[in-house]
C-alpha positions as CSV (number, residue, x, y, z in Angstrom):
1,M,0.0,0.0,0.0
2,G,1.4,3.4,-1.0
3,R,1.3,6.5,1.0
4,H,-1.8,8.6,0.6
5,R,-0.6,11.7,2.2
6,N,-2.0,15.1,1.1
7,S,-4.3,13.5,-1.5
8,H,-7.4,15.4,-0.5
9,P,-8.1,19.0,0.7
10,T,-9.2,19.3,4.4
11,P,-11.4,21.9,5.9
12,K,-9.9,24.5,8.3
13,M,-9.6,23.1,11.8
14,N,-8.3,24.6,15.0
15,N,-5.3,23.0,16.8
16,F,-7.6,21.0,19.2
17,C,-9.4,19.3,16.3
18,R,-6.3,18.7,14.2
19,S,-4.5,17.1,17.1
20,Y,-7.7,15.0,17.8
21,A,-7.8,13.8,14.2
22,E,-4.0,13.1,14.1
23,T,-4.3,11.1,17.4
24,A,-7.2,9.2,15.9
25,L,-5.0,8.1,13.0
26,W,-2.0,7.4,15.3
27,S,-4.0,5.2,17.7
28,S,-6.0,3.3,15.0
29,H,-4.8,0.4,12.8
30,D,-5.6,-0.6,9.3
31,N,-6.4,-4.2,10.2
32,A,-4.5,-5.4,7.1
33,D,-3.3,-8.5,8.9
34,E,-4.1,-10.7,11.9
35,S,-1.9,-8.7,14.2
36,G,-4.0,-5.5,13.5
37,G,-1.8,-4.1,10.7
38,E,-0.1,-0.8,10.6
39,P,-1.1,2.4,12.5
40,L,-3.2,4.5,10.1
41,D,-0.9,7.4,10.4
42,K,1.9,5.4,8.6
43,N,0.0,5.6,5.3
44,Y,-2.7,8.2,5.8
45,D,-3.1,11.7,7.2
46,V,-6.0,14.0,8.1
47,S,-6.6,14.8,4.4
48,D,-7.5,11.1,3.8
49,I,-10.4,11.1,6.3
50,A,-13.7,10.8,4.5
51,P,-15.6,14.1,4.5
52,A,-18.6,12.9,6.6
53,T,-16.2,11.4,9.2
54,L,-14.1,14.6,9.3
55,T,-17.3,16.7,9.6
56,Q,-18.4,14.6,12.6
57,M,-14.9,14.9,14.2
58,I,-15.0,18.6,13.8
59,K,-18.5,18.8,15.3
60,D,-17.6,16.6,18.2
61,C,-14.5,18.6,19.0
62,K,-16.4,21.9,18.8
63,D,-19.2,20.6,21.0
64,F,-16.8,19.2,23.6
65,E,-14.7,22.4,23.6
66,E,-17.8,24.6,24.0
67,A,-19.4,22.4,26.7
68,N,-16.2,22.2,28.7
69,E,-14.6,25.6,27.9
70,N,-13.9,26.7,31.5
71,D,-12.6,23.3,32.6
72,L,-10.3,23.0,29.5
73,D,-8.9,26.5,30.2
74,E,-8.3,25.6,33.8
75,T,-6.0,22.7,32.8
76,G,-3.4,25.0,31.4
77,L,-2.7,22.5,28.6
78,S,-2.2,23.4,25.0
79,E,-5.0,22.9,22.5
80,E,-3.0,20.2,20.9
81,R,-2.7,18.2,24.1
82,L,-6.4,18.7,24.9
83,G,-7.4,17.4,21.5
84,H,-5.1,14.4,21.9
85,N,-6.6,13.7,25.3
86,F,-10.2,14.0,24.0
87,W,-9.7,11.2,21.5
88,L,-7.9,8.9,23.9
89,S,-10.4,9.6,26.7
90,R,-13.6,9.1,24.7
91,N,-12.2,5.8,23.2
92,G,-11.1,4.3,26.5
93,H,-7.4,4.0,25.5
94,G,-6.3,3.8,29.1
95,A,-4.7,7.3,28.7
96,G,-6.3,10.7,28.5
97,F,-7.2,13.6,30.6
98,F,-6.5,11.8,33.8
99,D,-2.9,11.5,32.8
100,D,-2.3,15.2,32.4
101,V,-4.9,16.7,34.7
102,F,-4.9,15.3,38.2
103,G,-7.7,15.2,40.7
104,E,-11.4,16.1,40.2
105,L,-10.8,18.2,37.1
106,G,-9.1,15.4,35.2
107,D,-11.8,13.0,36.3
108,K,-14.5,15.5,35.3
109,L,-13.0,15.9,31.8
110,Q,-12.6,12.2,31.5
111,R,-16.3,11.6,32.2
112,A,-17.3,14.4,29.8
113,A,-15.3,12.8,27.0
114,K,-16.8,9.4,27.6
115,V,-20.3,10.8,27.0
116,Y,-19.3,11.1,23.3
117,G,-18.9,7.3,23.0
118,T,-16.2,5.4,21.0
119,V,-15.3,5.7,17.4
120,D,-13.7,3.0,15.3
121,L,-11.8,4.1,12.2
122,Y,-11.4,1.9,9.2
123,V,-10.2,2.1,5.6
124,G,-13.1,2.0,3.2
125,D,-13.2,0.6,-0.2
126,D,-12.7,4.1,-1.5
127,G,-9.3,4.3,0.2
128,R,-10.6,6.9,2.7
129,I,-10.7,6.7,6.4
130,H,-14.3,6.3,7.8
131,G,-15.6,6.1,11.3
């Protein structure tokens, strides 16, 4: 499988959402073999995410940021780190907000992320990443 990088235009995203999408690719695999295959970010980037999936990612990020604005600001973490933690926390990766934000605030953000449910990414027949 060849690299697909920069093959499609992507909508404008803030740093939170871009990091979220990059973490999604980094932590998901292509399932090309029985061991799970390669991490998606080895052969794909954000521009390879299907438009409907990317639109939903952007919506989820925006909703989470707006609903938790004060708590996110209170962490003192960068937008990039917050987006990274949102993906990991919502998908139960055993890492996330509770690793960077200790105490009740970290637990609160962890619970808030879990409300969004899990997302499984896969490579569709069209060669795009879907969720």
